[in-house]
Structure formats: C-alpha cells, structure tokens
Backbone and ligand atoms as CSV (ligand in chain L), in Angstrom:
chain,resi,resn,atom,element,x,y,z
A,1,MET,N,N,122.272,104.655,78.482
A,1,MET,CA,C,121.884,105.123,79.702
A,1,MET,C,C,120.354,105.036,79.804
A,2,ASN,N,N,119.767,105.083,80.826
A,2,ASN,CA,C,118.477,105.086,81.137
A,2,ASN,C,C,117.849,106.279,82.026
A,3,THR,N,N,116.944,106.951,81.957
A,3,THR,CA,C,116.420,107.671,82.722
A,3,THR,C,C,114.689,108.059,82.790
A,4,SER,N,N,114.337,108.048,83.977
A,4,SER,CA,C,112.806,108.221,84.292
A,4,SER,C,C,112.733,109.696,84.345
A,5,LYS,N,N,113.567,110.461,84.360
A,5,LYS,CA,C,113.433,111.952,84.450
A,5,LYS,C,C,112.597,112.679,83.448
A,6,PRO,N,N,111.768,113.315,83.547
A,6,PRO,CA,C,110.695,114.039,82.444
A,6,PRO,C,C,111.507,114.923,81.662
A,7,ILE,N,N,112.082,114.907,80.424
A,7,ILE,CA,C,112.788,115.525,79.542
A,7,ILE,C,C,111.909,116.046,78.291
A,8,SER,N,N,111.836,117.455,78.069
A,8,SER,CA,C,111.310,117.920,76.884
A,8,SER,C,C,112.266,118.712,76.320
A,9,ILE,N,N,112.024,118.779,74.989
A,9,ILE,CA,C,113.115,119.690,74.064
A,9,ILE,C,C,112.241,120.873,73.687
A,10,ILE,N,N,112.873,122.075,73.749
A,10,ILE,CA,C,112.218,123.261,73.152
A,10,ILE,C,C,112.995,124.016,72.070
A,11,VAL,N,N,112.619,124.056,70.761
A,11,VAL,CA,C,113.428,124.403,69.708
A,11,VAL,C,C,112.683,125.107,68.465
A,12,ALA,N,N,113.410,126.156,67.877
A,12,ALA,CA,C,112.623,126.571,66.865
A,12,ALA,C,C,113.625,126.342,65.486
A,13,ILE,N,N,112.750,125.732,64.623
A,13,ILE,CA,C,113.463,125.114,63.486
A,13,ILE,C,C,113.029,125.635,61.934
A,14,ALA,N,N,113.808,125.574,61.104
A,14,ALA,CA,C,113.449,126.107,59.764
A,14,ALA,C,C,112.776,124.637,58.948
A,15,GLU,N,N,112.252,125.047,57.895
A,15,GLU,CA,C,111.888,124.099,56.896
A,15,GLU,C,C,113.031,123.151,56.685
A,16,ASN,N,N,114.317,123.433,56.472
A,16,ASN,CA,C,115.463,122.711,56.253
A,16,ASN,C,C,116.167,122.522,57.590
A,17,TYR,N,N,115.590,122.322,58.665
A,17,TYR,CA,C,116.089,121.927,60.088
A,17,TYR,C,C,117.171,123.041,60.629
A,18,ALA,N,N,117.400,123.940,59.998
A,18,ALA,CA,C,118.402,124.996,60.362
A,18,ALA,C,C,118.145,125.410,61.553
A,19,ILE,N,N,118.937,125.600,62.789
A,19,ILE,CA,C,118.684,126.028,63.847
A,19,ILE,C,C,119.427,127.290,64.144
A,20,GLY,N,N,120.604,127.454,63.675
A,20,GLY,CA,C,121.638,128.652,64.213
A,20,GLY,C,C,122.632,129.028,62.996
A,21,LEU,N,N,123.344,130.099,63.209
A,21,LEU,CA,C,124.468,130.467,62.251
A,21,LEU,C,C,125.119,131.519,63.015
A,22,ASN,N,N,126.472,131.095,63.125
A,22,ASN,CA,C,127.516,132.180,63.961
A,22,ASN,C,C,127.048,132.229,65.450
A,23,ASN,N,N,126.805,131.203,65.836
A,23,ASN,CA,C,126.340,131.286,67.372
A,23,ASN,C,C,125.013,132.251,67.453
A,24,SER,N,N,124.357,132.394,66.662
A,24,SER,CA,C,123.069,133.163,66.768
A,24,SER,C,C,122.078,132.616,66.036
A,25,LEU,N,N,120.797,133.065,66.783
A,25,LEU,CA,C,119.446,132.728,66.091
A,25,LEU,C,C,119.373,133.202,64.760
A,26,LEU,N,N,118.415,132.370,63.965
A,26,LEU,CA,C,118.281,132.862,62.593
A,26,LEU,C,C,117.232,133.841,62.444
A,27,TRP,N,N,116.228,134.186,63.410
A,27,TRP,CA,C,115.184,135.031,63.303
A,27,TRP,C,C,114.767,135.624,64.439
A,28,HIS,N,N,113.944,136.541,64.489
A,28,HIS,CA,C,113.509,137.122,65.852
A,28,HIS,C,C,111.798,137.074,65.611
A,29,ILE,N,N,111.303,136.243,66.625
A,29,ILE,CA,C,109.870,136.184,66.785
A,29,ILE,C,C,109.446,136.401,68.211
A,30,SER,N,N,108.965,137.357,68.374
A,30,SER,CA,C,108.671,137.877,69.515
A,30,SER,C,C,107.723,136.763,70.440
A,31,ASP,N,N,106.880,136.441,69.725
A,31,ASP,CA,C,105.637,135.625,70.267
A,31,ASP,C,C,106.283,134.478,70.795
A,32,ASP,N,N,107.292,133.777,69.952
A,32,ASP,CA,C,107.974,132.769,70.313
A,32,ASP,C,C,108.954,132.986,71.484
A,33,LEU,N,N,109.607,134.156,71.653
A,33,LEU,CA,C,110.151,134.157,72.850
A,33,LEU,C,C,109.345,134.217,73.959
A,34,LYS,N,N,108.057,134.960,73.856
A,34,LYS,CA,C,107.238,134.885,75.105
A,34,LYS,C,C,106.626,133.494,75.520
A,35,ARG,N,N,106.415,132.632,74.360
A,35,ARG,CA,C,106.059,131.202,74.693
A,35,ARG,C,C,106.972,130.586,75.256
A,36,PHE,N,N,108.237,130.917,74.939
A,36,PHE,CA,C,109.686,130.157,75.428
A,36,PHE,C,C,109.560,130.324,77.024
A,37,LYS,N,N,109.377,131.933,77.245
A,37,LYS,CA,C,109.498,132.125,78.633
A,37,LYS,C,C,108.311,131.423,79.414
A,38,LYS,N,N,107.193,131.497,78.954
A,38,LYS,CA,C,105.883,131.206,79.470
A,38,LYS,C,C,105.934,129.433,79.935
A,39,LEU,N,N,106.617,128.721,78.952
A,39,LEU,CA,C,106.880,127.372,79.080
A,39,LEU,C,C,107.885,126.868,80.076
A,40,THR,N,N,108.942,127.708,80.033
A,40,THR,CA,C,110.161,127.173,80.691
A,40,THR,C,C,110.183,127.898,82.168
A,41,SER,N,N,109.689,128.870,82.418
A,41,SER,CA,C,109.776,129.510,83.814
A,41,SER,C,C,109.361,128.653,84.859
A,42,GLY,N,N,109.979,128.484,85.921
A,42,GLY,CA,C,109.911,127.682,87.014
A,42,GLY,C,C,110.242,126.502,86.987
A,43,HIS,N,N,110.907,126.099,85.694
A,43,HIS,CA,C,111.626,124.669,85.336
A,43,HIS,C,C,112.877,124.835,85.246
A,44,THR,N,N,113.551,123.569,85.085
A,44,THR,CA,C,115.106,123.323,84.645
A,44,THR,C,C,115.156,123.690,83.320
A,45,VAL,N,N,116.317,124.645,83.061
A,45,VAL,CA,C,116.741,124.516,81.579
A,45,VAL,C,C,117.867,124.025,81.285
A,46,VAL,N,N,118.219,123.516,80.531
A,46,VAL,CA,C,119.664,122.697,80.055
A,46,VAL,C,C,120.295,123.023,78.814
A,47,MET,N,N,121.443,123.522,78.756
A,47,MET,CA,C,122.067,123.931,77.509
A,47,MET,C,C,123.533,123.754,77.560
A,48,GLY,N,N,124.103,123.970,76.365
A,48,GLY,CA,C,125.546,123.892,75.979
A,48,GLY,C,C,126.102,125.069,76.277
A,49,ARG,N,N,127.493,125.143,76.448
A,49,ARG,CA,C,128.229,126.443,76.879
A,49,ARG,C,C,127.920,127.527,75.765
A,50,ASN,N,N,128.024,127.104,74.357
A,50,ASN,CA,C,127.960,128.165,73.365
A,50,ASN,C,C,126.502,128.803,73.379
A,51,THR,N,N,125.478,128.015,73.544
A,51,THR,CA,C,124.030,128.552,73.818
A,51,THR,C,C,124.065,129.620,74.981
A,52,PHE,N,N,124.523,129.117,76.012
A,52,PHE,CA,C,124.667,129.672,77.419
A,52,PHE,C,C,125.247,131.390,77.014
A,53,TYR,N,N,126.421,131.311,76.203
A,53,TYR,CA,C,126.893,132.679,76.063
A,53,TYR,C,C,126.145,133.451,74.908
A,54,SER,N,N,125.315,132.627,74.284
A,54,SER,CA,C,124.599,133.548,73.184
A,54,SER,C,C,123.258,134.187,73.745
A,55,LEU,N,N,122.945,133.807,75.179
A,55,LEU,CA,C,121.855,134.232,75.569
A,55,LEU,C,C,121.866,135.923,75.941
A,56,PRO,N,N,121.182,136.777,75.593
A,56,PRO,CA,C,121.156,138.115,76.132
A,56,PRO,C,C,120.946,138.293,77.708
A,57,ILE,N,N,120.216,137.786,78.098
A,57,ILE,CA,C,120.428,137.797,79.492
A,57,ILE,C,C,120.652,136.327,80.181
A,58,ARG,N,N,121.677,136.148,80.969
A,58,ARG,CA,C,122.128,134.703,81.475
A,58,ARG,C,C,122.715,135.213,83.005
A,59,PRO,N,N,122.373,134.233,83.903
A,59,PRO,CA,C,121.435,132.938,83.573
A,59,PRO,C,C,120.112,133.304,83.405
A,60,LEU,N,N,119.304,132.391,82.713
A,60,LEU,CA,C,117.668,132.814,82.508
A,60,LEU,C,C,117.071,133.007,83.856
A,61,PRO,N,N,116.485,134.112,84.301
A,61,PRO,CA,C,115.866,134.282,85.451
A,61,PRO,C,C,114.619,133.286,85.684
A,62,ASN,N,N,114.396,133.104,86.889
A,62,ASN,CA,C,113.236,132.063,87.534
A,62,ASN,C,C,113.354,130.706,86.886
A,63,ARG,N,N,114.885,130.161,86.383
A,63,ARG,CA,C,114.630,128.937,86.100
A,63,ARG,C,C,116.074,128.435,86.506
A,64,LYS,N,N,116.144,126.988,86.756
A,64,LYS,CA,C,117.508,126.483,87.305
A,64,LYS,C,C,118.129,126.347,85.866
A,65,ASN,N,N,119.326,127.043,85.768
A,65,ASN,CA,C,120.041,126.916,84.383
A,65,ASN,C,C,121.167,125.690,84.566
A,66,ILE,N,N,121.149,124.628,84.046
A,66,ILE,CA,C,122.222,123.665,83.840
A,66,ILE,C,C,123.284,123.879,82.397
A,67,VAL,N,N,124.229,124.331,82.651
A,67,VAL,CA,C,125.046,124.444,81.770
A,67,VAL,C,C,126.128,123.199,81.484
A,68,ILE,N,N,126.379,122.699,80.334
A,68,ILE,CA,C,127.033,121.665,80.120
A,68,ILE,C,C,128.282,122.122,79.265
A,69,SER,N,N,129.560,121.734,79.970
A,69,SER,CA,C,130.870,122.279,79.373
A,69,SER,C,C,132.057,121.001,79.965
A,70,ASP,N,N,132.733,121.073,79.206
A,70,ASP,CA,C,134.076,120.345,79.556
A,70,ASP,C,C,134.993,121.330,80.318
A,71,ILE,N,N,134.772,122.601,80.422
A,71,ILE,CA,C,135.747,123.471,81.006
A,71,ILE,C,C,135.061,123.478,82.730
A,72,ILE,N,N,136.271,123.365,83.510
A,72,ILE,CA,C,136.046,123.375,84.955
A,72,ILE,C,C,135.335,124.401,85.449
A,73,GLU,N,N,135.719,125.541,85.151
A,73,GLU,CA,C,135.332,126.806,85.793
A,73,GLU,C,C,133.841,126.920,86.041
A,74,PRO,N,N,133.368,127.157,87.244
A,74,PRO,CA,C,131.823,127.266,87.375
A,74,PRO,C,C,131.320,128.760,86.974
A,75,ILE,N,N,130.264,128.624,86.547
A,75,ILE,CA,C,129.561,129.958,86.060
A,75,ILE,C,C,128.666,130.444,86.943
A,76,GLU,N,N,128.696,131.794,87.679
A,76,GLU,CA,C,127.825,132.219,88.634
A,76,GLU,C,C,126.338,131.924,88.245
A,77,GLY,N,N,125.706,131.675,89.164
A,77,GLY,CA,C,124.201,131.245,89.168
A,77,GLY,C,C,123.726,130.093,88.344
A,78,CYS,N,N,124.710,129.482,87.862
A,78,CYS,CA,C,124.414,128.229,87.099
A,78,CYS,C,C,124.772,126.750,87.916
A,79,THR,N,N,124.292,125.922,87.181
A,79,THR,CA,C,124.562,124.392,87.967
A,79,THR,C,C,125.377,123.861,86.682
A,80,MET,N,N,126.618,123.490,87.091
A,80,MET,CA,C,127.507,123.039,85.804
A,80,MET,C,C,127.181,121.404,85.825
A,81,ALA,N,N,127.549,121.216,84.350
A,81,ALA,CA,C,127.517,119.599,84.204
A,81,ALA,C,C,128.526,119.271,83.381
A,82,TYR,N,N,129.321,118.234,83.672
A,82,TYR,CA,C,130.539,118.014,82.700
A,82,TYR,C,C,130.206,116.790,81.695
A,83,SER,N,N,128.951,116.469,81.748
A,83,SER,CA,C,128.633,115.339,80.770
A,83,SER,C,C,127.163,115.248,80.762
A,84,ILE,N,N,126.619,114.537,79.707
A,84,ILE,CA,C,125.134,114.352,79.694
A,84,ILE,C,C,124.744,113.746,80.735
A,85,GLU,N,N,125.332,112.741,81.242
A,85,GLU,CA,C,124.934,111.873,82.450
A,85,GLU,C,C,124.832,112.677,83.671
A,86,GLU,N,N,125.598,113.507,83.895
A,86,GLU,CA,C,125.910,114.525,85.017
A,86,GLU,C,C,124.647,115.482,85.070
A,87,ALA,N,N,124.604,116.026,83.795
A,87,ALA,CA,C,123.334,116.829,83.704
A,87,ALA,C,C,122.028,116.294,83.850
A,88,ILE,N,N,121.679,114.940,83.496
A,88,ILE,CA,C,120.496,114.207,83.684
A,88,ILE,C,C,120.449,113.772,85.507
A,89,GLU,N,N,121.518,113.473,86.046
A,89,GLU,CA,C,121.582,113.386,87.496
A,89,GLU,C,C,121.157,114.648,88.220
A,90,LYS,N,N,121.457,115.991,87.672
A,90,LYS,CA,C,121.095,117.350,88.291
A,90,LYS,C,C,119.635,117.791,87.950
A,91,MET,N,N,119.105,116.998,87.273
A,91,MET,CA,C,117.555,117.546,86.598
A,91,MET,C,C,116.666,117.144,87.663
A,92,ASP,N,N,115.502,117.714,87.498
A,92,ASP,CA,C,114.297,117.523,88.623
A,92,ASP,C,C,113.930,116.089,88.150
A,93,SER,N,N,113.283,115.353,89.154
A,93,SER,CA,C,112.724,114.186,89.031
A,93,SER,C,C,111.088,114.158,88.477
A,94,ASP,N,N,110.639,115.234,89.124
A,94,ASP,CA,C,109.083,115.387,89.020
A,94,ASP,C,C,108.619,116.522,88.352
A,95,ASN,N,N,109.615,117.422,87.733
A,95,ASN,CA,C,109.051,118.703,87.205
A,95,ASN,C,C,109.810,118.501,85.664
A,96,ASP,N,N,109.055,119.010,84.847
A,96,ASP,CA,C,109.661,119.052,83.335
A,96,ASP,C,C,111.146,119.747,83.395
A,97,ASN,N,N,111.980,119.150,82.721
A,97,ASN,CA,C,113.277,119.668,82.482
A,97,ASN,C,C,113.209,120.004,80.798
A,98,PHE,N,N,113.704,121.232,80.432
A,98,PHE,CA,C,113.664,121.545,79.059
A,98,PHE,C,C,115.194,121.606,78.849
A,99,ILE,N,N,115.276,121.109,77.577
A,99,ILE,CA,C,116.688,121.281,76.834
A,99,ILE,C,C,116.574,122.289,75.713
A,100,ILE,N,N,117.429,123.431,76.010
A,100,ILE,CA,C,117.184,124.362,75.374
A,100,ILE,C,C,118.110,124.879,74.216
A,101,GLY,N,N,118.882,123.680,73.966
A,101,GLY,CA,C,120.039,123.895,72.705
A,101,GLY,C,C,121.382,123.881,73.236
A,102,GLY,N,N,122.374,123.966,72.523
A,102,GLY,CA,C,122.169,124.042,70.978
A,102,GLY,C,C,122.270,122.952,70.353
A,103,GLY,N,N,122.842,122.797,68.869
A,103,GLY,CA,C,122.948,121.821,68.102
A,103,GLY,C,C,123.435,120.447,68.819
A,104,SER,N,N,124.678,120.576,69.362
A,104,SER,CA,C,125.447,119.401,69.909
A,104,SER,C,C,124.176,118.985,71.031
A,105,ILE,N,N,123.987,119.799,71.779
A,105,ILE,CA,C,123.068,119.373,72.930
A,105,ILE,C,C,121.810,118.790,72.570
A,106,TYR,N,N,121.282,119.277,71.588
A,106,TYR,CA,C,119.751,118.589,71.144
A,106,TYR,C,C,120.156,117.268,70.607
A,107,LYS,N,N,121.123,117.136,69.906
A,107,LYS,CA,C,121.457,115.795,69.318
A,107,LYS,C,C,121.669,114.832,70.605
A,108,GLN,N,N,122.494,115.175,71.511
A,108,GLN,CA,C,122.825,114.135,72.470
A,108,GLN,C,C,121.613,113.803,73.532
A,109,PHE,N,N,120.679,114.768,73.671
A,109,PHE,CA,C,119.554,114.597,74.365
A,109,PHE,C,C,118.472,113.836,73.475
A,110,PHE,N,N,118.369,114.066,72.206
A,110,PHE,CA,C,117.298,113.596,71.559
A,110,PHE,C,C,116.684,112.194,72.009
A,111,PRO,N,N,117.364,111.248,72.144
A,111,PRO,CA,C,117.151,109.835,72.332
A,111,PRO,C,C,116.405,109.854,73.856
A,112,PHE,N,N,116.450,110.807,74.734
A,112,PHE,CA,C,115.812,110.859,75.982
A,112,PHE,C,C,114.740,111.694,76.106
A,113,ALA,N,N,114.199,112.488,75.064
A,113,ALA,CA,C,112.986,113.287,75.262
A,113,ALA,C,C,111.730,112.573,74.845
A,114,GLN,N,N,110.852,112.977,75.697
A,114,GLN,CA,C,109.443,112.455,75.602
A,114,GLN,C,C,108.563,113.675,74.866
A,115,THR,N,N,109.180,114.601,74.929
A,115,THR,CA,C,108.104,115.703,74.355
A,115,THR,C,C,109.061,116.675,73.769
A,116,LEU,N,N,108.475,117.199,72.590
A,116,LEU,CA,C,109.247,118.110,71.390
A,116,LEU,C,C,108.230,119.415,71.373
A,117,TYR,N,N,108.825,120.497,71.816
A,117,TYR,CA,C,108.090,121.798,71.458
A,117,TYR,C,C,108.754,122.452,70.555
A,118,ILE,N,N,108.295,122.365,69.335
A,118,ILE,CA,C,108.715,122.881,68.033
A,118,ILE,C,C,108.012,124.087,67.606
A,119,THR,N,N,108.816,125.135,67.328
A,119,THR,CA,C,108.288,126.222,66.317
A,119,THR,C,C,108.700,125.968,65.082
A,120,LYS,N,N,107.969,125.673,64.290
A,120,LYS,CA,C,108.329,125.377,62.810
A,120,LYS,C,C,108.150,126.569,62.186
A,121,VAL,N,N,109.504,127.295,61.563
A,121,VAL,CA,C,109.529,128.519,60.794
A,121,VAL,C,C,109.589,127.985,59.481
A,122,HIS,N,N,108.248,128.427,58.555
A,122,HIS,CA,C,108.058,128.103,57.239
A,122,HIS,C,C,108.939,128.703,56.346
A,123,LYS,N,N,110.201,128.566,56.241
A,123,LYS,CA,C,111.157,129.198,55.478
A,123,LYS,C,C,112.483,128.372,55.635
A,124,GLU,N,N,113.309,128.377,54.515
A,124,GLU,CA,C,114.488,127.744,54.566
A,124,GLU,C,C,115.608,128.826,55.019
A,125,PHE,N,N,116.754,128.441,55.707
A,125,PHE,CA,C,117.721,129.197,56.143
A,125,PHE,C,C,118.843,128.906,55.918
A,126,GLU,N,N,120.028,129.658,55.456
A,126,GLU,CA,C,121.459,129.162,55.486
A,126,GLU,C,C,121.787,129.013,57.037
A,127,ALA,N,N,122.638,127.949,57.271
A,127,ALA,CA,C,122.807,127.802,58.686
A,127,ALA,C,C,124.137,127.013,58.904
A,128,ASP,N,N,124.897,127.036,60.257
A,128,ASP,CA,C,125.674,126.094,60.364
A,128,ASP,C,C,125.194,125.117,61.471
A,129,THR,N,N,124.255,124.973,62.071
A,129,THR,CA,C,123.501,124.201,63.256
A,129,THR,C,C,122.340,123.909,62.762
A,130,PHE,N,N,122.083,122.466,62.893
A,130,PHE,CA,C,120.782,121.947,62.519
A,130,PHE,C,C,120.103,121.017,63.478
A,131,PHE,N,N,118.947,120.794,63.564
A,131,PHE,CA,C,118.167,119.978,64.391
A,131,PHE,C,C,118.252,118.550,63.684
A,132,PRO,N,N,118.122,117.402,64.674
A,132,PRO,CA,C,118.037,116.146,63.797
A,132,PRO,C,C,116.612,115.840,63.027
A,133,THR,N,N,116.566,115.107,61.965
A,133,THR,CA,C,115.383,115.012,61.427
A,133,THR,C,C,114.592,114.228,62.213
A,134,LEU,N,N,113.305,114.410,62.204
A,134,LEU,CA,C,112.228,113.540,63.053
A,134,LEU,C,C,111.848,112.362,62.072
A,135,ASP,N,N,111.738,111.106,62.879
A,135,ASP,CA,C,111.445,109.923,62.312
A,135,ASP,C,C,110.042,109.926,62.697
A,136,MET,N,N,109.020,110.068,61.557
A,136,MET,CA,C,107.511,110.266,62.297
A,136,MET,C,C,107.074,109.026,62.564
A,137,ARG,N,N,107.735,107.879,62.613
A,137,ARG,CA,C,107.202,106.634,63.066
A,137,ARG,C,C,107.645,106.708,64.639
A,138,GLN,N,N,108.412,107.573,65.300
A,138,GLN,CA,C,108.671,107.523,66.567
A,138,GLN,C,C,108.006,108.605,67.357
A,139,TRP,N,N,107.488,109.623,66.588
A,139,TRP,CA,C,106.915,110.814,67.118
A,139,TRP,C,C,105.215,110.968,66.719
A,140,LYS,N,N,104.358,111.493,67.518
A,140,LYS,CA,C,102.937,111.689,67.209
A,140,LYS,C,C,102.823,113.172,67.250
A,141,LEU,N,N,102.300,113.865,66.312
A,141,LEU,CA,C,102.161,115.225,66.476
A,141,LEU,C,C,100.781,115.397,67.130
A,142,GLU,N,N,100.952,116.078,68.335
A,142,GLU,CA,C,99.545,116.256,69.230
A,142,GLU,C,C,98.849,117.482,69.296
A,143,GLU,N,N,99.709,118.605,68.898
A,143,GLU,CA,C,99.221,120.160,68.645
A,143,GLU,C,C,99.537,120.581,67.399
A,144,SER,N,N,99.156,121.679,66.769
A,144,SER,CA,C,99.683,122.410,65.621
A,144,SER,C,C,98.860,123.423,65.590
A,145,THR,N,N,99.599,124.805,65.750
A,145,THR,CA,C,98.906,125.991,65.964
A,145,THR,C,C,99.656,126.949,64.800
A,146,PRO,N,N,98.992,127.089,63.675
A,146,PRO,CA,C,99.523,128.243,62.691
A,146,PRO,C,C,99.579,129.410,63.192
A,147,MET,N,N,100.616,130.088,62.831
A,147,MET,CA,C,100.816,131.761,63.201
A,147,MET,C,C,101.063,132.531,62.108
A,148,LEU,N,N,100.540,133.620,62.266
A,148,LEU,CA,C,100.748,134.489,60.905
A,148,LEU,C,C,102.289,135.273,60.916
A,149,PRO,N,N,102.666,135.722,60.152
A,149,PRO,CA,C,103.971,136.459,59.982
A,149,PRO,C,C,103.546,137.694,61.011
A,150,GLU,N,N,104.730,138.058,61.822
A,150,GLU,CA,C,104.790,139.293,62.649
A,150,GLU,C,C,104.875,140.680,61.994
A,151,THR,N,N,105.607,140.646,60.870
A,151,THR,CA,C,105.559,141.848,60.056
A,151,THR,C,C,105.408,141.827,58.647
A,152,ILE,N,N,105.375,142.510,57.924
A,152,ILE,CA,C,104.874,142.288,56.490
A,152,ILE,C,C,106.153,141.408,55.807
A,153,ASN,N,N,107.372,141.729,56.052
A,153,ASN,CA,C,108.556,141.090,55.412
A,153,ASN,C,C,108.848,139.623,56.127
A,154,SER,N,N,108.163,139.428,57.131
A,154,SER,CA,C,108.448,138.054,57.629
A,154,SER,C,C,107.774,136.857,57.259
A,155,PHE,N,N,107.677,135.960,58.070
A,155,PHE,CA,C,107.382,134.555,57.506
A,155,PHE,C,C,106.498,134.005,58.608
A,156,SER,N,N,105.408,133.004,58.277
A,156,SER,CA,C,104.554,132.345,59.022
A,156,SER,C,C,105.317,131.318,59.749
A,157,PHE,N,N,104.713,130.885,60.613
A,157,PHE,CA,C,105.317,129.823,61.639
A,157,PHE,C,C,104.417,129.055,62.412
A,158,SER,N,N,104.494,127.871,62.974
A,158,SER,CA,C,103.489,127.252,63.865
A,158,SER,C,C,104.164,126.469,64.996
A,159,TYR,N,N,103.348,126.495,66.087
A,159,TYR,CA,C,103.671,125.809,67.275
A,159,TYR,C,C,103.124,124.465,67.167
A,160,GLU,N,N,104.158,123.590,67.379
A,160,GLU,CA,C,103.739,122.221,67.279
A,160,GLU,C,C,104.272,121.463,68.332
A,161,VAL,N,N,103.623,120.470,69.134
A,161,VAL,CA,C,104.023,119.674,70.100
A,161,VAL,C,C,103.987,118.287,69.802
A,162,TYR,N,N,104.944,117.452,70.033
A,162,TYR,CA,C,105.026,115.998,69.335
A,162,TYR,C,C,105.464,115.210,71.010
A,163,LYS,N,N,104.852,114.116,70.875
A,163,LYS,CA,C,104.997,113.105,72.226
A,163,LYS,C,C,105.574,111.773,71.483
A,164,ARG,N,N,106.554,111.257,72.052
A,164,ARG,CA,C,107.122,110.069,71.668
A,164,ARG,C,C,105.972,109.017,71.841
A,165,VAL,N,N,106.165,108.171,70.520
A,165,VAL,CA,C,105.031,106.954,70.632
A,165,VAL,C,C,105.543,105.908,71.516
L,1,NAP,N1,N,116.789,127.550,67.133
L,1,NAP,C1,C,116.863,127.184,68.344
L,1,NAP,O1,O,115.636,127.121,68.900
L,1,NAP,C2,C,118.256,127.581,69.069
L,1,NAP,C3,C,118.082,127.371,70.273
L,1,NAP,C4,C,119.479,127.245,70.935
L,1,NAP,C5,C,120.438,127.506,70.313
L,1,NAP,N2,N,120.504,127.612,69.048
L,1,NAP,C6,C,121.562,127.866,68.192
L,1,NAP,O2,O,122.636,126.877,68.390
L,1,NAP,C7,C,123.942,127.095,68.146
L,1,NAP,C8,C,124.731,126.497,69.159
L,1,NAP,O3,O,124.933,125.240,69.073
L,1,NAP,P1,P,126.347,124.551,69.212
L,1,NAP,O4,O,126.078,123.038,68.796
L,1,NAP,O5,O,127.223,125.296,68.553
L,1,NAP,O6,O,126.486,124.737,70.706
L,1,NAP,P2,P,125.990,124.423,72.296
L,1,NAP,O7,O,125.358,122.850,72.180
L,1,NAP,O8,O,125.112,125.222,72.698
L,1,NAP,O9,O,127.252,124.105,73.126
L,1,NAP,C9,C,128.376,123.434,72.731
L,1,NAP,C10,C,129.235,123.060,73.760
L,1,NAP,O10,O,128.465,122.492,74.918
L,1,NAP,C11,C,129.451,121.561,75.548
L,1,NAP,N3,N,129.269,120.291,75.381
L,1,NAP,C12,C,128.453,119.416,74.614
L,1,NAP,N4,N,128.370,118.363,74.924
L,1,NAP,C13,C,129.215,118.178,75.890
L,1,NAP,C14,C,129.210,117.018,76.671
L,1,NAP,N5,N,128.650,115.788,76.285
L,1,NAP,N6,N,130.180,116.985,77.617
L,1,NAP,C15,C,130.572,118.271,78.046
L,1,NAP,N7,N,130.272,119.307,77.401
L,1,NAP,C16,C,129.771,119.246,76.437
L,1,NAP,C17,C,130.812,122.012,74.959
L,1,NAP,O11,O,131.620,123.201,75.722
L,1,NAP,P3,P,133.049,123.282,75.894
L,1,NAP,O12,O,133.595,123.809,74.650
L,1,NAP,O13,O,132.870,124.306,77.064
L,1,NAP,O14,O,133.323,122.000,76.617
L,1,NAP,C18,C,130.626,122.306,73.296
L,1,NAP,O15,O,131.470,123.144,73.039
L,1,NAP,C19,C,123.856,128.594,68.066
L,1,NAP,O16,O,123.567,129.026,66.528
L,1,NAP,C20,C,122.357,128.929,68.804
L,1,NAP,O17,O,121.783,130.141,68.392
L,1,NAP,C21,C,119.053,127.628,68.375
C-alpha cells in the first residue's frame, strides 16, 4: 500500500522499548501529557480499540478520533475504520495525522510514518506491549531535548523527533 498522507507516530518508550502493561501506560509524566495535547490538538488521532478504551477522556476532545476495530458497532463521536487501509482513507490529506497507539497499531503504521515523536523514558520497565526497534539507517534524529525527573523518585526522559531518511 502507498500513501501520500502525512503520518506521524507519537509514543512514549522505555529504554527496553516497553510501552504498556495490562492495557495501561507504565508511567505518569504530566509534562508529556501536556506536550501530547499541544501537538495533537486540531489534528486527526488514530488508535486501536484497546487504546481508545484505556483513555481517561474519550473521544479525545478537539481532535478527529479514528478508532480501528474489527467490531462493527460505531462508537459515538468517533470515526470507525475496519482496516489500516480504511483508516488511511479517512485521514486528512494536508494536515498531520497522529498514530497514538497501541502496540499493534504502531507496528502496522510504522512503515507509513514519516515522523516519530518519541518520549524516551530513561529506565527499563516490565511490559506486555513494546514498540518496534528503530533501525537507525532509516531514521535521522532531528531534535533531542533532555528533561529532568518530575519528582524525586521519578526518572529522567527526553523528547526526540526523528524524520525518515
Ligand atoms: N506508551 C505509549 O505511548 C502508549 C500509547 C498508546 C497505547 N499504549 C499502550 O499500548 C497498549 C495497547 O496496545 P494493544 O496492541 O494491546 O492494543 P491497540 O493497538 O490499542 O488495539 C488493538 C485492537 O485494535 C484493533 N485492530 C488492530 N489492528 C487492526 C486491523 N488491522 N484491522 C482492524 N482492527 C484492528 C483490534 O480491535 P478489535 O478487537 O475491536 O477488532 C485490536 O484488538 C496498552 O498497554 C496502552 O497503554 C502505550
């Protein structure tokens, strides 16, 4: 499949590529949530059904929410897509579309993403969901902003932006 639609992935990843456990996130970083809101507001966000139901507020306000599922029942306030192809069809053509998870959706959209907004959490976590390993021959690190731990028992993290080479 080929697409000219602008597709970005936004994700928070541990040092061991862990992203989730028991359909929950592995950490709470309030600055990262603010950054997520700032980057994605006014845009289309695309997610799998598990991630949709893990959101505290759903659908995410001020964004077009595309939810991918094999289940036919529509979810109020969301645009449903029953395949990756259908999700791409329903994306904006000239405004960034953000893939927001989870594991299965990141994996399937990874070949189509031109930009990765990664919050790199500088710690390893036990998890059941992981992000694909980055092949650094295919990605160029354009920005890296180190961030201090938010609390005394917390961990440092970095905001990284990669562009496909
Ligand atoms: N660290 C982060 O930045 C981040 C971000 C988001 C999520 N997460 C974590 O990721 C985990 C959830 O990931 P997940 O992989 O379990 O679930 P998911 O990707 O959110 O959703 C999986 C579901 O999406 C639907 N789906 C996937 N591919 C499809 C396709 N090609 N066609 C039709 N439907 C499709 C299926 O729904 P049906 O069963 O309805 O068919 C599938 O069960 C959670 O732990 C969450 O907290 C982490």
